N, CA, C and O atoms as CSV, one atom per row, in Angstrom:
chain,resi,resn,atom,element,x,y,z
A,1,UNK,N,N,98.053,118.187,58.863
A,1,UNK,CA,C,98.125,117.079,59.792
A,1,UNK,C,C,97.799,117.575,61.189
A,1,UNK,O,O,98.292,118.620,61.612
A,2,UNK,N,N,96.992,116.850,61.887
A,2,UNK,CA,C,96.596,117.185,63.243
A,2,UNK,C,C,97.609,116.591,64.217
A,2,UNK,O,O,97.799,115.375,64.242
A,3,UNK,N,N,98.258,117.427,65.016
A,3,UNK,CA,C,99.288,116.956,65.937
A,3,UNK,C,C,98.728,116.536,67.293
A,3,UNK,O,O,99.492,116.129,68.168
A,4,UNK,N,N,97.430,116.622,67.486
A,4,UNK,CA,C,96.844,116.219,68.761
A,4,UNK,C,C,96.935,114.708,68.913
A,4,UNK,O,O,96.900,113.964,67.932
A,5,UNK,N,N,97.051,114.278,70.141
A,5,UNK,CA,C,97.130,112.847,70.424
A,5,UNK,C,C,95.721,112.312,70.660
A,5,UNK,O,O,94.972,112.849,71.476
A,6,UNK,N,N,95.371,111.254,69.940
A,6,UNK,CA,C,94.063,110.623,70.072
A,6,UNK,C,C,94.260,109.211,70.592
A,6,UNK,O,O,95.203,108.528,70.193
A,7,UNK,N,N,93.373,108.764,71.484
A,7,UNK,CA,C,93.470,107.430,72.059
A,7,UNK,C,C,92.112,106.751,71.997
A,7,UNK,O,O,91.083,107.355,72.300
A,8,UNK,N,N,92.129,105.483,71.597
A,8,UNK,CA,C,90.918,104.671,71.515
A,8,UNK,C,C,91.188,103.326,72.168
A,8,UNK,O,O,92.321,102.844,72.165
A,9,UNK,N,N,90.148,102.720,72.729
A,9,UNK,CA,C,90.280,101.401,73.329
A,9,UNK,C,C,89.968,100.341,72.283
A,9,UNK,O,O,89.170,100.566,71.373
A,10,UNK,N,N,90.609,99.176,72.422
A,10,UNK,CA,C,90.369,98.071,71.506
A,10,UNK,C,C,90.498,96.758,72.267
A,10,UNK,O,O,90.935,96.740,73.418
A,11,UNK,N,N,90.123,95.677,71.630
A,11,UNK,CA,C,90.364,94.324,72.105
A,11,UNK,C,C,91.031,93.575,70.961
A,11,UNK,O,O,90.837,93.930,69.798
A,12,UNK,N,N,91.818,92.540,71.271
A,12,UNK,CA,C,92.438,91.797,70.178
A,12,UNK,C,C,91.382,91.076,69.342
A,12,UNK,O,O,90.192,91.135,69.651
A,13,UNK,N,N,91.821,90.399,68.288
A,13,UNK,CA,C,90.859,89.714,67.430
A,13,UNK,C,C,89.994,88.751,68.236
A,13,UNK,O,O,90.297,88.467,69.395
A,14,UNK,N,N,88.935,88.253,67.640
A,14,UNK,CA,C,87.915,87.497,68.364
A,14,UNK,C,C,88.476,86.268,69.062
A,14,UNK,O,O,88.142,86.021,70.221
A,15,UNK,N,N,89.305,85.503,68.399
A,15,UNK,CA,C,89.837,84.274,68.992
A,15,UNK,C,C,90.717,84.597,70.200
A,15,UNK,O,O,90.586,83.961,71.246
A,16,UNK,N,N,91.593,85.556,70.069
A,16,UNK,CA,C,92.458,85.940,71.190
A,16,UNK,C,C,91.648,86.487,72.355
A,16,UNK,O,O,91.949,86.197,73.513
A,17,UNK,N,N,90.627,87.272,72.055
A,17,UNK,CA,C,89.772,87.814,73.116
A,17,UNK,C,C,89.051,86.701,73.866
A,17,UNK,O,O,88.959,86.732,75.093
A,18,UNK,N,N,88.543,85.722,73.133
A,18,UNK,CA,C,87.859,84.602,73.783
A,18,UNK,C,C,88.795,83.845,74.720
A,18,UNK,O,O,88.402,83.466,75.823
A,19,UNK,N,N,90.013,83.629,74.286
A,19,UNK,CA,C,90.979,82.910,75.124
A,19,UNK,C,C,91.319,83.707,76.374
A,19,UNK,O,O,91.289,83.166,77.479
A,20,UNK,N,N,91.639,84.982,76.213
A,20,UNK,CA,C,92.049,85.811,77.352
A,20,UNK,C,C,90.903,85.972,78.350
A,20,UNK,O,O,91.105,85.830,79.556
A,21,UNK,N,N,89.702,86.266,77.853
A,21,UNK,CA,C,88.578,86.464,78.755
A,21,UNK,C,C,88.128,85.154,79.397
A,21,UNK,O,O,87.579,85.174,80.499
A,22,UNK,N,N,88.345,84.018,78.736
A,22,UNK,CA,C,88.033,82.728,79.352
A,22,UNK,C,C,88.932,82.461,80.546
A,22,UNK,O,O,88.471,81.979,81.580
A,23,UNK,N,N,90.219,82.774,80.406
A,23,UNK,CA,C,91.127,82.604,81.540
A,23,UNK,C,C,90.769,83.546,82.686
A,23,UNK,O,O,90.884,83.183,83.857
A,24,UNK,N,N,90.339,84.744,82.344
A,24,UNK,CA,C,89.942,85.692,83.378
A,24,UNK,C,C,88.695,85.198,84.115
A,24,UNK,O,O,88.624,85.263,85.342
A,25,UNK,N,N,87.722,84.710,83.362
A,25,UNK,CA,C,86.506,84.193,83.993
A,25,UNK,C,C,86.776,82.920,84.788
A,25,UNK,O,O,86.043,82.610,85.727
A,26,UNK,N,N,87.813,82.187,84.424
A,26,UNK,CA,C,88.183,80.999,85.176
A,26,UNK,C,C,88.540,81.348,86.613
A,26,UNK,O,O,88.229,80.591,87.532
A,27,UNK,N,N,89.187,82.481,86.813
A,27,UNK,CA,C,89.525,82.936,88.170
A,27,UNK,C,C,88.251,83.169,88.969
A,27,UNK,O,O,88.166,82.785,90.136
A,28,UNK,N,N,87.257,83.800,88.342
A,28,UNK,CA,C,85.982,84.026,89.017
A,28,UNK,C,C,85.296,82.702,89.344
A,28,UNK,O,O,84.760,82.538,90.440
A,29,UNK,N,N,85.309,81.772,88.416
A,29,UNK,CA,C,84.651,80.483,88.641
A,29,UNK,C,C,85.329,79.685,89.765
A,29,UNK,O,O,84.651,79.040,90.564
A,30,UNK,N,N,86.649,79.729,89.823
A,30,UNK,CA,C,87.364,79.048,90.910
A,30,UNK,C,C,86.955,79.638,92.250
A,30,UNK,O,O,86.733,78.903,93.212
A,31,UNK,N,N,86.854,80.961,92.317
A,31,UNK,CA,C,86.422,81.607,93.552
A,31,UNK,C,C,85.004,81.228,93.940
A,31,UNK,O,O,84.724,80.975,95.112
A,32,UNK,N,N,84.105,81.187,92.956
A,32,UNK,CA,C,82.717,80.812,93.257
A,32,UNK,C,C,82.601,79.355,93.705
A,32,UNK,O,O,81.859,79.055,94.641
A,33,UNK,N,N,83.323,78.455,93.050
A,33,UNK,CA,C,83.277,77.042,93.441
A,33,UNK,C,C,83.844,76.861,94.835
A,33,UNK,O,O,83.285,76.121,95.644
A,34,UNK,N,N,84.949,77.532,95.120
A,34,UNK,CA,C,85.544,77.445,96.455
A,34,UNK,C,C,84.587,77.985,97.511
A,34,UNK,O,O,84.452,77.403,98.588
A,35,UNK,N,N,83.931,79.083,97.209
A,35,UNK,CA,C,82.979,79.669,98.151
A,35,UNK,C,C,81.799,78.725,98.391
A,35,UNK,O,O,81.357,78.570,99.530
A,36,UNK,N,N,81.292,78.102,97.344
A,36,UNK,CA,C,80.167,77.172,97.502
A,36,UNK,C,C,80.572,75.921,98.268
A,36,UNK,O,O,79.734,75.328,98.946
A,37,UNK,N,N,81.806,75.511,98.182
A,37,UNK,CA,C,82.273,74.346,98.933
A,37,UNK,C,C,82.417,74.665,100.417
A,37,UNK,O,O,82.081,73.836,101.262
A,38,UNK,N,N,82.900,75.829,100.734
A,38,UNK,CA,C,83.183,76.184,102.125
A,38,UNK,C,C,81.956,76.774,102.811
A,38,UNK,O,O,81.669,76.439,103.960
A,39,UNK,N,N,81.238,77.641,102.124
A,39,UNK,CA,C,80.020,78.313,102.623
A,39,UNK,C,C,80.244,79.122,103.900
A,39,UNK,O,O,79.312,79.310,104.682
A,40,UNK,N,N,81.439,79.591,104.114
A,40,UNK,CA,C,81.743,80.498,105.212
A,40,UNK,C,C,82.581,81.627,104.649
A,40,UNK,O,O,83.259,81.471,103.634
A,41,UNK,N,N,82.527,82.774,105.326
A,41,UNK,CA,C,83.332,83.897,104.873
A,41,UNK,C,C,84.795,83.628,105.173
A,41,UNK,O,O,85.164,83.295,106.298
A,42,UNK,N,N,85.608,83.776,104.162
A,42,UNK,CA,C,87.059,83.662,104.321
A,42,UNK,C,C,87.688,84.785,103.513
A,42,UNK,O,O,87.119,85.248,102.524
A,43,UNK,N,N,88.853,85.213,103.937
A,43,UNK,CA,C,89.535,86.289,103.245
A,43,UNK,C,C,90.018,85.873,101.857
A,43,UNK,O,O,90.281,86.723,101.006
A,44,UNK,N,N,90.132,84.579,101.634
A,44,UNK,CA,C,90.542,84.101,100.312
A,44,UNK,C,C,89.527,84.524,99.247
A,44,UNK,O,O,89.904,84.806,98.109
A,45,UNK,N,N,88.248,84.569,99.611
A,45,UNK,CA,C,87.212,84.999,98.664
A,45,UNK,C,C,87.399,86.453,98.276
A,45,UNK,O,O,87.249,86.816,97.109
A,46,UNK,N,N,87.719,87.270,99.238
A,46,UNK,CA,C,87.941,88.693,98.975
A,46,UNK,C,C,89.168,88.866,98.079
A,46,UNK,O,O,89.154,89.680,97.155
A,47,UNK,N,N,90.213,88.112,98.347
A,47,UNK,CA,C,91.424,88.201,97.531
A,47,UNK,C,C,91.150,87.767,96.095
A,47,UNK,O,O,91.608,88.417,95.155
A,48,UNK,N,N,90.406,86.672,95.915
A,48,UNK,CA,C,90.071,86.207,94.563
A,48,UNK,C,C,89.188,87.234,93.859
A,48,UNK,O,O,89.371,87.486,92.668
A,49,UNK,N,N,88.238,87.829,94.572
A,49,UNK,CA,C,87.378,88.851,93.979
A,49,UNK,C,C,88.153,90.089,93.560
A,49,UNK,O,O,87.922,90.634,92.481
A,50,UNK,N,N,89.065,90.531,94.404
A,50,UNK,CA,C,89.888,91.701,94.082
A,50,UNK,C,C,90.806,91.385,92.899
A,50,UNK,O,O,91.018,92.235,92.033
A,51,UNK,N,N,91.350,90.167,92.860
A,51,UNK,CA,C,92.190,89.752,91.735
A,51,UNK,C,C,91.391,89.765,90.432
A,51,UNK,O,O,91.882,90.234,89.405
A,52,UNK,N,N,90.166,89.254,90.471
A,52,UNK,CA,C,89.322,89.237,89.278
A,52,UNK,C,C,89.005,90.651,88.802
A,52,UNK,O,O,89.147,90.949,87.616
A,53,UNK,N,N,88.583,91.514,89.701
A,53,UNK,CA,C,88.249,92.899,89.332
A,53,UNK,C,C,89.478,93.624,88.801
A,53,UNK,O,O,89.377,94.393,87.846
A,54,UNK,N,N,90.637,93.388,89.409
A,54,UNK,CA,C,91.876,94.016,88.946
A,54,UNK,C,C,92.226,93.560,87.541
A,54,UNK,O,O,92.582,94.382,86.696
A,55,UNK,N,N,92.130,92.257,87.277
A,55,UNK,CA,C,92.433,91.749,85.940
A,55,UNK,C,C,91.485,92.305,84.885
A,55,UNK,O,O,91.917,92.651,83.785
A,56,UNK,N,N,90.208,92.392,85.207
A,56,UNK,CA,C,89.241,92.950,84.259
A,56,UNK,C,C,89.570,94.414,83.970
A,56,UNK,O,O,89.556,94.841,82.816
A,57,UNK,N,N,89.861,95.167,85.002
A,57,UNK,CA,C,90.185,96.584,84.840
A,57,UNK,C,C,91.453,96.769,84.004
A,57,UNK,O,O,91.497,97.623,83.118
A,58,UNK,N,N,92.466,95.980,84.281
A,58,UNK,CA,C,93.718,96.073,83.527
A,58,UNK,C,C,93.486,95.725,82.071
A,58,UNK,O,O,93.981,96.418,81.181
A,59,UNK,N,N,92.735,94.655,81.813
A,59,UNK,CA,C,92.504,94.243,80.431
A,59,UNK,C,C,91.687,95.266,79.654
A,59,UNK,O,O,91.905,95.444,78.456
A,60,UNK,N,N,90.777,95.924,80.299
A,60,UNK,CA,C,89.960,96.926,79.600
A,60,UNK,C,C,90.702,98.242,79.388
A,60,UNK,O,O,90.485,98.916,78.380
A,61,UNK,N,N,91.564,98.613,80.311
A,61,UNK,CA,C,92.206,99.926,80.237
A,61,UNK,C,C,93.591,99.938,79.597
A,61,UNK,O,O,94.043,100.992,79.152
A,62,UNK,N,N,94.271,98.804,79.538
A,62,UNK,CA,C,95.634,98.794,78.999
A,62,UNK,C,C,95.680,98.641,77.483
A,62,UNK,O,O,96.672,99.022,76.863
A,63,UNK,N,N,94.655,98.104,76.885
A,63,UNK,CA,C,94.649,97.921,75.432
A,63,UNK,C,C,94.132,99.196,74.785
A,63,UNK,O,O,92.934,99.480,74.790
A,64,UNK,N,N,95.061,99.948,74.233
A,64,UNK,CA,C,94.717,101.228,73.609
A,64,UNK,C,C,95.470,101.383,72.305
A,64,UNK,O,O,96.571,100.860,72.134
A,65,UNK,N,N,94.861,102.103,71.399
A,65,UNK,CA,C,95.556,102.519,70.194
A,65,UNK,C,C,95.644,104.038,70.259
A,65,UNK,O,O,94.639,104.731,70.416
A,66,UNK,N,N,96.869,104.537,70.133
A,66,UNK,CA,C,97.108,105.979,70.209
A,66,UNK,C,C,97.648,106.455,68.872
A,66,UNK,O,O,98.466,105.789,68.239
A,67,UNK,N,N,97.176,107.610,68.462
A,67,UNK,CA,C,97.712,108.257,67.270
A,67,UNK,C,C,98.426,109.505,67.754
A,67,UNK,O,O,97.807,110.457,68.231
A,68,UNK,N,N,99.741,109.477,67.620
A,68,UNK,CA,C,100.568,110.583,68.084
A,68,UNK,C,C,101.463,111.015,66.932
A,68,UNK,O,O,102.346,110.271,66.506
A,69,UNK,N,N,101.230,112.210,66.439
A,69,UNK,CA,C,101.914,112.759,65.269
A,69,UNK,C,C,101.747,111.828,64.081
A,69,UNK,O,O,100.661,111.772,63.503
A,70,UNK,N,N,102.782,111.098,63.698
A,70,UNK,CA,C,102.647,110.231,62.531
A,70,UNK,C,C,102.745,108.753,62.896
A,70,UNK,O,O,103.049,107.930,62.032
A,71,UNK,N,N,102.495,108.398,64.155
A,71,UNK,CA,C,102.602,107.016,64.608
A,71,UNK,C,C,101.259,106.483,65.102
A,71,UNK,O,O,100.510,107.193,65.773
A,72,UNK,N,N,100.964,105.238,64.768
A,72,UNK,CA,C,99.861,104.496,65.365
A,72,UNK,C,C,100.491,103.522,66.347
A,72,UNK,O,O,101.306,102.690,65.950
A,73,UNK,N,N,100.131,103.610,67.617
A,73,UNK,CA,C,100.738,102.788,68.659
A,73,UNK,C,C,99.647,101.927,69.289
A,73,UNK,O,O,98.734,102.433,69.940
A,74,UNK,N,N,99.762,100.611,69.082
A,74,UNK,CA,C,98.830,99.660,69.678
A,74,UNK,C,C,99.487,99.097,70.930
A,74,UNK,O,O,100.429,98.310,70.835
A,75,UNK,N,N,98.994,99.495,72.111
A,75,UNK,CA,C,99.566,99.018,73.362
A,75,UNK,C,C,98.864,97.729,73.781
A,75,UNK,O,O,97.690,97.516,73.478
A,76,UNK,N,N,99.603,96.882,74.479
A,76,UNK,CA,C,99.065,95.605,74.935
A,76,UNK,C,C,99.203,95.502,76.444
A,76,UNK,O,O,99.790,96.377,77.080
A,77,UNK,N,N,98.663,94.438,77.015
A,77,UNK,CA,C,98.677,94.292,78.464
A,77,UNK,C,C,100.037,93.805,78.953
A,77,UNK,O,O,100.657,94.466,79.785
A,78,UNK,N,N,100.507,92.684,78.465
A,78,UNK,CA,C,101.741,92.098,78.989
A,78,UNK,C,C,102.955,92.292,78.092
A,78,UNK,O,O,104.079,92.344,78.590
A,79,UNK,N,N,102.760,92.398,76.809
A,79,UNK,CA,C,103.860,92.483,75.867
A,79,UNK,C,C,104.403,93.912,75.835
A,79,UNK,O,O,103.672,94.852,75.522
A,80,UNK,N,N,105.666,94.067,76.154
A,80,UNK,CA,C,106.270,95.407,76.186
A,80,UNK,C,C,106.631,95.915,74.803
A,80,UNK,O,O,106.829,97.116,74.623
A,81,UNK,N,N,106.722,95.023,73.815
A,81,UNK,CA,C,107.036,95.462,72.454
A,81,UNK,C,C,105.725,95.749,71.730
A,81,UNK,O,O,105.183,94.901,71.022
A,82,UNK,N,N,105.243,96.949,71.926
A,82,UNK,CA,C,103.979,97.353,71.341
A,82,UNK,C,C,104.091,97.432,69.830
A,82,UNK,O,O,105.188,97.561,69.285
A,83,UNK,N,N,102.962,97.354,69.162
A,83,UNK,CA,C,102.923,97.484,67.712
A,83,UNK,C,C,102.926,98.973,67.377
A,83,UNK,O,O,101.952,99.680,67.638
A,84,UNK,N,N,104.024,99.438,66.800
A,84,UNK,CA,C,104.169,100.845,66.434
A,84,UNK,C,C,104.236,100.922,64.908
A,84,UNK,O,O,105.117,100.329,64.285
A,85,UNK,N,N,103.301,101.655,64.322
A,85,UNK,CA,C,103.199,101.748,62.871
A,85,UNK,C,C,103.310,103.209,62.456
A,85,UNK,O,O,102.454,104.016,62.817
A,86,UNK,N,N,104.354,103.564,61.701
A,86,UNK,CA,C,104.389,104.911,61.122
A,86,UNK,C,C,103.270,105.031,60.074
A,86,UNK,O,O,103.029,104.094,59.313
A,87,UNK,N,N,102.596,106.176,60.038
A,87,UNK,CA,C,101.466,106.347,59.117
A,87,UNK,C,C,101.866,106.180,57.662
A,87,UNK,O,O,101.075,105.680,56.862
A,88,UNK,N,N,103.076,106.588,57.302
A,88,UNK,CA,C,103.475,106.474,55.900
A,88,UNK,C,C,103.738,105.026,55.484
A,88,UNK,O,O,103.745,104.731,54.289
A,89,UNK,N,N,103.953,104.116,56.437
A,89,UNK,CA,C,104.154,102.701,56.118
A,89,UNK,C,C,102.858,101.891,56.199
A,89,UNK,O,O,102.855,100.689,55.933
A,90,UNK,N,N,101.779,102.540,56.561
A,90,UNK,CA,C,100.494,101.871,56.701
A,90,UNK,C,C,99.949,101.547,55.310
A,90,UNK,O,O,99.653,102.449,54.526
A,91,UNK,N,N,99.820,100.260,55.014
A,91,UNK,CA,C,99.328,99.845,53.702
A,91,UNK,C,C,97.814,99.917,53.616
A,91,UNK,O,O,97.261,100.333,52.598
A,92,UNK,N,N,97.139,99.507,54.696
A,92,UNK,CA,C,95.679,99.452,54.672
A,92,UNK,C,C,95.145,99.595,56.076
A,92,UNK,O,O,95.662,98.989,57.015
A,93,UNK,N,N,94.119,100.390,56.216
A,93,UNK,CA,C,93.330,100.420,57.441
A,93,UNK,C,C,91.877,100.489,56.987
A,93,UNK,O,O,91.449,101.457,56.359
A,94,UNK,N,N,91.131,99.442,57.318
A,94,UNK,CA,C,89.771,99.331,56.800
A,94,UNK,C,C,88.852,98.776,57.875
A,94,UNK,O,O,89.271,97.991,58.726
A,95,UNK,N,N,87.596,99.195,57.824
A,95,UNK,CA,C,86.647,98.636,58.784
A,95,UNK,C,C,86.271,97.208,58.399
A,95,UNK,O,O,86.101,96.895,57.220
A,96,UNK,N,N,86.147,96.370,59.382
A,96,UNK,CA,C,85.609,95.028,59.212
A,96,UNK,C,C,84.500,94.872,60.244
A,96,UNK,O,O,84.338,95.725,61.117
A,97,UNK,N,N,83.748,93.806,60.151
A,97,UNK,CA,C,82.628,93.615,61.059
A,97,UNK,C,C,83.108,93.583,62.513
A,97,UNK,O,O,83.830,92.669,62.913
A,98,UNK,N,N,82.713,94.558,63.279
A,98,UNK,CA,C,83.046,94.625,64.692
A,98,UNK,C,C,84.420,95.184,65.011
A,98,UNK,O,O,84.814,95.206,66.177
A,99,UNK,N,N,85.155,95.633,64.015
A,99,UNK,CA,C,86.484,96.124,64.319
A,99,UNK,C,C,87.162,96.795,63.151
A,99,UNK,O,O,86.524,97.362,62.263
A,100,UNK,N,N,88.485,96.710,63.182
A,100,UNK,CA,C,89.295,97.349,62.159
A,100,UNK,C,C,90.405,96.384,61.736
A,100,UNK,O,O,90.906,95.598,62.540
A,101,UNK,N,N,90.773,96.461,60.463
A,101,UNK,CA,C,91.840,95.632,59.913
A,101,UNK,C,C,92.982,96.557,59.513
A,101,UNK,O,O,92.778,97.538,58.799
A,102,UNK,N,N,94.183,96.235,59.979
A,102,UNK,CA,C,95.367,97.031,59.707
A,102,UNK,C,C,96.381,96.139,58.999
A,102,UNK,O,O,96.640,95.015,59.429
A,103,UNK,N,N,96.948,96.647,57.914
A,103,UNK,CA,C,97.955,95.882,57.183
A,103,UNK,C,C,99.221,96.712,57.048
A,103,UNK,O,O,99.183,97.874,56.643
A,104,UNK,N,N,100.349,96.091,57.397
A,104,UNK,CA,C,101.660,96.726,57.288
A,104,UNK,C,C,102.681,95.650,56.933
A,104,UNK,O,O,102.708,94.586,57.552
A,105,UNK,N,N,103.498,95.921,55.962
A,105,UNK,CA,C,104.546,95.004,55.504
A,105,UNK,C,C,104.011,93.604,55.213
A,105,UNK,O,O,104.684,92.615,55.503
A,106,UNK,N,N,102.832,93.510,54.655
A,106,UNK,CA,C,102.243,92.219,54.324
A,106,UNK,C,C,101.599,91.503,55.499
A,106,UNK,O,O,100.944,90.481,55.296
A,107,UNK,N,N,101.759,91.999,56.720
A,107,UNK,CA,C,101.131,91.403,57.905
A,107,UNK,C,C,99.788,92.070,58.148
A,107,UNK,O,O,99.675,93.294,58.084
A,108,UNK,N,N,98.775,91.268,58.427
A,108,UNK,CA,C,97.436,91.787,58.681
A,108,UNK,C,C,97.087,91.584,60.151
A,108,UNK,O,O,97.272,90.497,60.699
A,109,UNK,N,N,96.587,92.628,60.775
A,109,UNK,CA,C,96.159,92.588,62.166
A,109,UNK,C,C,94.695,93.004,62.225
A,109,UNK,O,O,94.271,93.914,61.512
A,110,UNK,N,N,93.926,92.335,63.075
A,110,UNK,CA,C,92.531,92.723,63.272
A,110,UNK,C,C,92.306,93.006,64.746
A,110,UNK,O,O,92.792,92.287,65.619
A,111,UNK,N,N,91.564,94.062,65.002
A,111,UNK,CA,C,91.265,94.481,66.357
A,111,UNK,C,C,89.771,94.740,66.474
A,111,UNK,O,O,89.145,95.229,65.534
A,112,UNK,N,N,89.203,94.414,67.623
A,112,UNK,CA,C,87.792,94.686,67.889
A,112,UNK,C,C,87.670,96.081,68.479
A,112,UNK,O,O,88.392,96.434,69.412
A,113,UNK,N,N,86.759,96.870,67.936
A,113,UNK,CA,C,86.544,98.234,68.422
A,113,UNK,C,C,85.071,98.587,68.291
A,113,UNK,O,O,84.338,97.981,67.511
A,114,UNK,N,N,84.656,99.569,69.060
A,114,UNK,CA,C,83.313,100.100,68.911
A,114,UNK,C,C,83.208,100.869,67.597
A,114,UNK,O,O,84.215,101.335,67.065
A,115,UNK,N,N,82.005,100.998,67.082
A,115,UNK,CA,C,81.807,101.597,65.768
A,115,UNK,C,C,82.292,103.048,65.701
A,115,UNK,O,O,82.944,103.437,64.732
A,116,UNK,N,N,81.977,103.856,66.733
A,116,UNK,CA,C,82.407,105.250,66.738
A,116,UNK,C,C,83.927,105.363,66.783
A,116,UNK,O,O,84.516,106.178,66.073
A,117,UNK,N,N,84.554,104.550,67.613
A,117,UNK,CA,C,86.012,104.569,67.718
A,117,UNK,C,C,86.649,104.104,66.419
A,117,UNK,O,O,87.645,104.674,65.974
A,118,UNK,N,N,86.083,103.080,65.815
A,118,UNK,CA,C,86.616,102.548,64.563
A,118,UNK,C,C,86.596,103.611,63.473
A,118,UNK,O,O,87.590,103.809,62.774
A,119,UNK,N,N,85.459,104.298,63.329
A,119,UNK,CA,C,85.337,105.327,62.296
A,119,UNK,C,C,86.298,106.481,62.546
A,119,UNK,O,O,86.936,106.969,61.613
A,120,UNK,N,N,86.407,106.921,63.796
A,120,UNK,CA,C,87.310,108.026,64.126
A,120,UNK,C,C,88.763,107.629,63.881
A,120,UNK,O,O,89.544,108.429,63.365
A,121,UNK,N,N,89.132,106.407,64.243
A,121,UNK,CA,C,90.501,105.941,64.020
A,121,UNK,C,C,90.832,105.914,62.536
A,121,UNK,O,O,91.903,106.365,62.130
A,122,UNK,N,N,89.929,105.394,61.731
A,122,UNK,CA,C,90.169,105.311,60.282
A,122,UNK,C,C,90.284,106.708,59.680
A,122,UNK,O,O,91.171,106.958,58.865
A,123,UNK,N,N,89.402,107.613,60.071
A,123,UNK,CA,C,89.444,108.967,59.524
A,123,UNK,C,C,90.751,109.676,59.887
A,123,UNK,O,O,91.366,110.322,59.039
A,124,UNK,N,N,91.169,109.555,61.139
A,124,UNK,CA,C,92.388,110.233,61.584
A,124,UNK,C,C,93.621,109.603,60.952
A,124,UNK,O,O,94.547,110.312,60.559
A,125,UNK,N,N,93.640,108.272,60.850
A,125,UNK,CA,C,94.801,107.590,60.275
A,125,UNK,C,C,94.946,107.872,58.787
A,125,UNK,O,O,96.068,107.948,58.287
A,126,UNK,N,N,93.844,108.029,58.071
A,126,UNK,CA,C,93.916,108.278,56.648
A,126,UNK,C,C,94.066,109.755,56.319
A,126,UNK,O,O,94.349,110.098,55.171
A,127,UNK,N,N,93.886,110.626,57.280
A,127,UNK,CA,C,93.970,112.067,57.030
A,127,UNK,C,C,95.375,112.488,56.622
A,127,UNK,O,O,95.535,113.430,55.846
A,128,UNK,N,N,96.382,111.814,57.127
A,128,UNK,CA,C,97.761,112.218,56.834
A,128,UNK,C,C,98.292,111.612,55.551
A,128,UNK,O,O,99.367,111.988,55.085
A,129,UNK,N,N,97.546,110.672,54.972
A,129,UNK,CA,C,98.057,110.024,53.763
A,129,UNK,C,C,97.685,110.765,52.525
A,129,UNK,O,O,98.042,110.346,51.424
């Protein structure tokens, strides 16, 4: 068993990602509409722009899956109760189109990941079984 800690980025399933990113883009659209209505420089535009960039950065960097010893830890942005899966309780981890499918205790979770990250996650997670 490899005791090194591995971390990969992910996004939630497609429907959840669409909802979250739509709300994020809504902030940008409100700022653009407000700017087009006023057509003068105001600090509110800078604040909305900084808020949008901050939200995008947080959403991209906070969603991670870490493999530490015998645990798979799926971290989320706002929810403090992260999904923690011991490797020995992992029923299934399989690639699906555009992501990975994880099954534990009859519950199925799907996450969007890049192909290289998906393959590395599956190989490392199955190595201990």
